[in-house]
C-alpha atoms as an extended CHARMM CRD file, in Angstrom:
* protein
*
       156  EXT
         1         1  UNK       CA              1.4430000000      -19.3520000000       25.5840000000  PROA      1               0.0000000000
         2         2  UNK       CA              3.1500000000      -19.4610000000       22.2090000000  PROA      2               0.0000000000
         3         3  UNK       CA              0.7040000000      -20.3280000000       19.4190000000  PROA      3               0.0000000000
         4         4  UNK       CA              2.3330000000      -21.6110000000       16.2450000000  PROA      4               0.0000000000
         5         5  UNK       CA              0.0710000000      -22.2640000000       13.2510000000  PROA      5               0.0000000000
         6         6  UNK       CA              0.0510000000      -25.9840000000       12.4510000000  PROA      6               0.0000000000
         7         7  UNK       CA              0.6290000000      -25.3360000000        8.7260000000  PROA      7               0.0000000000
         8         8  UNK       CA              3.9890000000      -23.6420000000        9.3630000000  PROA      8               0.0000000000
         9         9  UNK       CA              7.1400000000      -25.4370000000        8.2020000000  PROA      9               0.0000000000
        10        10  UNK       CA             10.8030000000      -24.7780000000        9.0400000000  PROA      10              0.0000000000
        11        11  UNK       CA              9.7250000000      -23.6570000000       12.5050000000  PROA      11              0.0000000000
        12        12  UNK       CA             12.3000000000      -22.1050000000       14.8290000000  PROA      12              0.0000000000
        13        13  UNK       CA             11.4700000000      -21.4130000000       18.4820000000  PROA      13              0.0000000000
        14        14  UNK       CA             13.6060000000      -19.0300000000       20.5120000000  PROA      14              0.0000000000
        15        15  UNK       CA             15.5010000000      -20.6180000000       23.3920000000  PROA      15              0.0000000000
        16        16  UNK       CA             15.1100000000      -17.2810000000       25.2560000000  PROA      16              0.0000000000
        17        17  UNK       CA             11.6350000000      -16.9070000000       26.7580000000  PROA      17              0.0000000000
        18        18  UNK       CA             12.1500000000      -13.1210000000       26.8170000000  PROA      18              0.0000000000
        19        19  UNK       CA             13.5670000000      -12.7670000000       23.2960000000  PROA      19              0.0000000000
        20        20  UNK       CA             11.6860000000      -10.2760000000       21.1210000000  PROA      20              0.0000000000
        21        21  UNK       CA             11.2660000000      -12.8750000000       18.3460000000  PROA      21              0.0000000000
        22        22  UNK       CA              9.6510000000      -15.9190000000       19.8980000000  PROA      22              0.0000000000
        23        23  UNK       CA              9.3060000000      -18.0600000000       16.7670000000  PROA      23              0.0000000000
        24        24  UNK       CA              9.6040000000      -18.0290000000       12.9920000000  PROA      24              0.0000000000
        25        25  UNK       CA              8.2660000000      -20.3320000000       10.3240000000  PROA      25              0.0000000000
        26        26  UNK       CA              7.1480000000      -20.5460000000        6.7180000000  PROA      26              0.0000000000
        27        27  UNK       CA              3.4760000000      -20.3540000000        5.8560000000  PROA      27              0.0000000000
        28        28  UNK       CA              1.8030000000      -22.4750000000        3.1580000000  PROA      28              0.0000000000
        29        29  UNK       CA              3.0020000000      -20.0560000000        0.4790000000  PROA      29              0.0000000000
        30        30  UNK       CA              6.6020000000      -20.1730000000        1.6620000000  PROA      30              0.0000000000
        31        31  UNK       CA              6.6030000000      -16.6830000000        3.2120000000  PROA      31              0.0000000000
        32        32  UNK       CA              8.5830000000      -16.2280000000        6.4090000000  PROA      32              0.0000000000
        33        33  UNK       CA              6.3200000000      -15.4080000000        9.3530000000  PROA      33              0.0000000000
        34        34  UNK       CA              7.2040000000      -14.2100000000       12.8480000000  PROA      34              0.0000000000
        35        35  UNK       CA              5.7330000000      -14.4440000000       16.3420000000  PROA      35              0.0000000000
        36        36  UNK       CA              6.8960000000      -11.6880000000       18.6830000000  PROA      36              0.0000000000
        37        37  UNK       CA              7.0250000000      -11.4940000000       22.4670000000  PROA      37              0.0000000000
        38        38  UNK       CA              3.9850000000       -9.6370000000       23.8190000000  PROA      38              0.0000000000
        39        39  UNK       CA              6.1240000000       -6.9570000000       25.5220000000  PROA      39              0.0000000000
        40        40  UNK       CA              8.0580000000       -6.3370000000       22.3030000000  PROA      40              0.0000000000
        41        41  UNK       CA              4.8250000000       -6.0440000000       20.3060000000  PROA      41              0.0000000000
        42        42  UNK       CA              3.4490000000       -3.5120000000       22.8130000000  PROA      42              0.0000000000
        43        43  UNK       CA              6.6440000000       -1.4410000000       22.6440000000  PROA      43              0.0000000000
        44        44  UNK       CA              6.6860000000       -1.5980000000       18.8340000000  PROA      44              0.0000000000
        45        45  UNK       CA              3.0350000000       -0.5270000000       18.6930000000  PROA      45              0.0000000000
        46        46  UNK       CA              3.7960000000        2.4410000000       20.9550000000  PROA      46              0.0000000000
        47        47  UNK       CA              6.5680000000        3.5840000000       18.6120000000  PROA      47              0.0000000000
        48        48  UNK       CA              4.3140000000        3.0140000000       15.6030000000  PROA      48              0.0000000000
        49        49  UNK       CA              1.4900000000        5.1270000000       17.0310000000  PROA      49              0.0000000000
        50        50  UNK       CA              3.7860000000        7.9670000000       18.0840000000  PROA      50              0.0000000000
        51        51  UNK       CA              5.2120000000        8.1120000000       14.5500000000  PROA      51              0.0000000000
        52        52  UNK       CA              1.6370000000        8.1710000000       13.2630000000  PROA      52              0.0000000000
        53        53  UNK       CA              1.0750000000       11.3770000000       15.2360000000  PROA      53              0.0000000000
        54        54  UNK       CA              4.0950000000       12.9680000000       13.5530000000  PROA      54              0.0000000000
        55        55  UNK       CA              2.7740000000       11.8300000000       10.1690000000  PROA      55              0.0000000000
        56        56  UNK       CA             -0.6570000000       13.3330000000       10.9010000000  PROA      56              0.0000000000
        57        57  UNK       CA              0.9830000000       16.6320000000       11.8330000000  PROA      57              0.0000000000
        58        58  UNK       CA              2.8500000000       16.6790000000        8.5020000000  PROA      58              0.0000000000
        59        59  UNK       CA             -0.2520000000       16.0050000000        6.3760000000  PROA      59              0.0000000000
        60        60  UNK       CA             -1.2850000000       19.6490000000        5.8090000000  PROA      60              0.0000000000
        61        61  UNK       CA              2.1570000000       20.5090000000        4.3780000000  PROA      61              0.0000000000
        62        62  UNK       CA              2.2130000000       17.2940000000        2.3350000000  PROA      62              0.0000000000
        63        63  UNK       CA             -1.1900000000       18.1460000000        0.8590000000  PROA      63              0.0000000000
        64        64  UNK       CA             -0.0030000000       21.6750000000       -0.0110000000  PROA      64              0.0000000000
        65        65  UNK       CA              3.0190000000       20.2100000000       -1.8150000000  PROA      65              0.0000000000
        66        66  UNK       CA              0.7820000000       17.7440000000       -3.6770000000  PROA      66              0.0000000000
        67        67  UNK       CA             -1.3050000000       20.6770000000       -4.8980000000  PROA      67              0.0000000000
        68        68  UNK       CA              1.8340000000       22.5070000000       -6.0780000000  PROA      68              0.0000000000
        69        69  UNK       CA              3.2330000000       19.4260000000       -7.8240000000  PROA      69              0.0000000000
        70        70  UNK       CA             -0.0560000000       18.5740000000       -9.5460000000  PROA      70              0.0000000000
        71        71  UNK       CA              0.1370000000       21.9830000000      -11.2640000000  PROA      71              0.0000000000
        72        72  UNK       CA              3.3770000000       21.0480000000      -13.0290000000  PROA      72              0.0000000000
        73        73  UNK       CA              3.2490000000       20.4580000000      -16.7710000000  PROA      73              0.0000000000
        74        74  UNK       CA              4.0100000000       17.2110000000      -18.5510000000  PROA      74              0.0000000000
        75        75  UNK       CA              4.8040000000       14.0720000000      -16.5570000000  PROA      75              0.0000000000
        76        76  UNK       CA              7.7460000000       14.9460000000      -14.3290000000  PROA      76              0.0000000000
        77        77  UNK       CA              8.3590000000       12.5320000000      -11.4730000000  PROA      77              0.0000000000
        78        78  UNK       CA              7.0690000000       15.0560000000       -8.9070000000  PROA      78              0.0000000000
        79        79  UNK       CA              3.7110000000       15.3110000000      -10.6650000000  PROA      79              0.0000000000
        80        80  UNK       CA              3.3010000000       11.5350000000      -10.9990000000  PROA      80              0.0000000000
        81        81  UNK       CA              4.2150000000       10.9690000000       -7.3430000000  PROA      81              0.0000000000
        82        82  UNK       CA              1.8240000000       13.7510000000       -6.3120000000  PROA      82              0.0000000000
        83        83  UNK       CA             -1.0000000000       12.0380000000       -8.2140000000  PROA      83              0.0000000000
        84        84  UNK       CA             -0.2260000000        8.7060000000       -6.5500000000  PROA      84              0.0000000000
        85        85  UNK       CA             -0.1310000000       10.2450000000       -3.0740000000  PROA      85              0.0000000000
        86        86  UNK       CA             -3.3280000000       12.1860000000       -3.8110000000  PROA      86              0.0000000000
        87        87  UNK       CA             -5.0470000000        8.9390000000       -4.8280000000  PROA      87              0.0000000000
        88        88  UNK       CA             -3.7550000000        7.1540000000       -1.7000000000  PROA      88              0.0000000000
        89        89  UNK       CA             -5.0540000000       10.0000000000        0.4570000000  PROA      89              0.0000000000
        90        90  UNK       CA             -8.4350000000       10.3260000000       -1.2240000000  PROA      90              0.0000000000
        91        91  UNK       CA             -9.3810000000        6.7750000000       -2.2070000000  PROA      91              0.0000000000
        92        92  UNK       CA             -7.7510000000        4.5440000000        0.4400000000  PROA      92              0.0000000000
        93        93  UNK       CA             -6.5740000000        2.1930000000       -2.3200000000  PROA      93              0.0000000000
        94        94  UNK       CA             -3.6390000000        0.1780000000       -0.9800000000  PROA      94              0.0000000000
        95        95  UNK       CA             -0.1770000000        0.7310000000       -2.4710000000  PROA      95              0.0000000000
        96        96  UNK       CA              0.1820000000       -2.8260000000       -3.8330000000  PROA      96              0.0000000000
        97        97  UNK       CA              3.3120000000       -4.6920000000       -4.8330000000  PROA      97              0.0000000000
        98        98  UNK       CA              4.5480000000       -6.5250000000       -7.8940000000  PROA      98              0.0000000000
        99        99  UNK       CA              4.7000000000       -9.9430000000       -6.2100000000  PROA      99              0.0000000000
       100       100  UNK       CA              1.0010000000       -9.8410000000       -5.2900000000  PROA      100             0.0000000000
       101       101  UNK       CA              0.0800000000       -8.6280000000       -8.7680000000  PROA      101             0.0000000000
       102       102  UNK       CA              2.0980000000      -11.4580000000      -10.3300000000  PROA      102             0.0000000000
       103       103  UNK       CA              1.2320000000      -14.2810000000       -7.9160000000  PROA      103             0.0000000000
       104       104  UNK       CA             -2.3150000000      -13.4150000000       -6.8450000000  PROA      104             0.0000000000
       105       105  UNK       CA             -3.5790000000      -11.2320000000       -9.6800000000  PROA      105             0.0000000000
       106       106  UNK       CA             -4.4820000000       -8.6970000000       -6.9880000000  PROA      106             0.0000000000
       107       107  UNK       CA             -3.5440000000       -5.0800000000       -7.4810000000  PROA      107             0.0000000000
       108       108  UNK       CA             -2.8590000000       -1.8430000000       -5.6830000000  PROA      108             0.0000000000
       109       109  UNK       CA             -2.2850000000        1.7050000000       -6.7940000000  PROA      109             0.0000000000
       110       110  UNK       CA              1.2930000000        1.1720000000       -7.9940000000  PROA      110             0.0000000000
       111       111  UNK       CA              0.5290000000       -2.0640000000       -9.8610000000  PROA      111             0.0000000000
       112       112  UNK       CA             -2.7020000000       -1.1400000000      -11.6650000000  PROA      112             0.0000000000
       113       113  UNK       CA             -2.8110000000       -1.8130000000      -15.3970000000  PROA      113             0.0000000000
       114       114  UNK       CA             -4.3960000000        0.3180000000      -18.1120000000  PROA      114             0.0000000000
       115       115  UNK       CA             -7.4070000000       -2.0220000000      -18.1610000000  PROA      115             0.0000000000
       116       116  UNK       CA             -8.1540000000       -1.1870000000      -14.5090000000  PROA      116             0.0000000000
       117       117  UNK       CA             -8.8090000000        2.5160000000      -15.1310000000  PROA      117             0.0000000000
       118       118  UNK       CA            -11.2260000000        4.0310000000      -17.6370000000  PROA      118             0.0000000000
       119       119  UNK       CA            -10.9190000000        7.7850000000      -18.2030000000  PROA      119             0.0000000000
       120       120  UNK       CA            -13.5120000000        9.9790000000      -19.8740000000  PROA      120             0.0000000000
       121       121  UNK       CA            -12.7590000000       13.6700000000      -19.6120000000  PROA      121             0.0000000000
       122       122  UNK       CA            -12.0110000000       14.3560000000      -15.9540000000  PROA      122             0.0000000000
       123       123  UNK       CA            -13.8390000000       11.2230000000      -14.7610000000  PROA      123             0.0000000000
       124       124  UNK       CA            -11.8820000000        8.1320000000      -13.7030000000  PROA      124             0.0000000000
       125       125  UNK       CA            -13.4380000000        4.7100000000      -13.1100000000  PROA      125             0.0000000000
       126       126  UNK       CA            -11.3100000000        2.1510000000      -11.2930000000  PROA      126             0.0000000000
       127       127  UNK       CA            -12.2310000000       -1.5530000000      -11.4300000000  PROA      127             0.0000000000
       128       128  UNK       CA             -9.8020000000       -4.1740000000      -10.1340000000  PROA      128             0.0000000000
       129       129  UNK       CA             -9.2710000000       -6.9500000000       -7.6240000000  PROA      129             0.0000000000
       130       130  UNK       CA             -7.3090000000       -5.8420000000       -4.5630000000  PROA      130             0.0000000000
       131       131  UNK       CA             -5.7340000000       -7.6140000000       -1.6170000000  PROA      131             0.0000000000
       132       132  UNK       CA             -7.6300000000      -10.6290000000       -0.2690000000  PROA      132             0.0000000000
       133       133  UNK       CA             -9.7470000000      -10.7190000000       -3.4370000000  PROA      133             0.0000000000
       134       134  UNK       CA            -11.5840000000       -7.4940000000       -2.5720000000  PROA      134             0.0000000000
       135       135  UNK       CA            -13.3420000000       -6.1180000000       -5.6360000000  PROA      135             0.0000000000
       136       136  UNK       CA            -12.7770000000       -2.3990000000       -6.0850000000  PROA      136             0.0000000000
       137       137  UNK       CA            -15.1490000000       -0.2640000000       -8.1320000000  PROA      137             0.0000000000
       138       138  UNK       CA            -14.5830000000        3.4240000000       -7.6920000000  PROA      138             0.0000000000
       139       139  UNK       CA            -15.4590000000        6.5650000000       -9.6180000000  PROA      139             0.0000000000
       140       140  UNK       CA            -13.9310000000        9.9610000000       -9.0440000000  PROA      140             0.0000000000
       141       141  UNK       CA            -13.8560000000       13.2290000000      -10.8960000000  PROA      141             0.0000000000
       142       142  UNK       CA            -10.6770000000       15.2880000000      -10.8490000000  PROA      142             0.0000000000
       143       143  UNK       CA             -9.2660000000       16.9720000000      -13.9410000000  PROA      143             0.0000000000
       144       144  UNK       CA             -5.6490000000       17.0550000000      -12.7260000000  PROA      144             0.0000000000
       145       145  UNK       CA             -5.5700000000       13.3950000000      -11.6710000000  PROA      145             0.0000000000
       146       146  UNK       CA             -7.2640000000       12.3220000000      -14.9120000000  PROA      146             0.0000000000
       147       147  UNK       CA             -4.5880000000       14.1480000000      -16.9420000000  PROA      147             0.0000000000
       148       148  UNK       CA             -1.7330000000       12.4720000000      -15.0770000000  PROA      148             0.0000000000
       149       149  UNK       CA             -3.2550000000        8.9900000000      -15.2690000000  PROA      149             0.0000000000
       150       150  UNK       CA             -4.1020000000        9.4390000000      -18.9590000000  PROA      150             0.0000000000
       151       151  UNK       CA             -0.5430000000       10.6120000000      -19.5960000000  PROA      151             0.0000000000
       152       152  UNK       CA              0.8270000000        7.5390000000      -17.8250000000  PROA      152             0.0000000000
       153       153  UNK       CA             -1.4630000000        5.2820000000      -19.8700000000  PROA      153             0.0000000000
       154       154  UNK       CA             -0.1430000000        6.8600000000      -23.0720000000  PROA      154             0.0000000000
       155       155  UNK       CA              3.4560000000        5.9540000000      -22.2310000000  PROA      155             0.0000000000
       156       156  UNK       CA              4.9090000000        3.0430000000      -24.2070000000  PROA      156             0.0000000000
């Protein structure tokens, strides 16, 4: 049974009962949404989980590289990216995107503003609204991360 949300507009239904995309439509905010065939979703999930295993196997090397890059001086791209990945790994803050920050006033790691992070010494306090209106309040202590974030805040 194909369930299409009643609020969708511009609905398209596949003429092929076995097609991997069964229907598309626009939600109330105008975003294109998709309904997939159950067999396609199962196959896609299998691929997704097998790639997750490969990612998990690469984590130790990734973490070693983060440690190396966080030791760099100044604010080279490698050090900034290492700090972001370290924060993703250790805080579970979502990445975020500019459209959500602009349209919803909800933020993620890459869209945080100076006002969302307070730094005192090596202590960082995060306070912001994330996806789905979730309020984030988080404190962590890490000298290297504090230096990178402070350096980014000092940029014009």
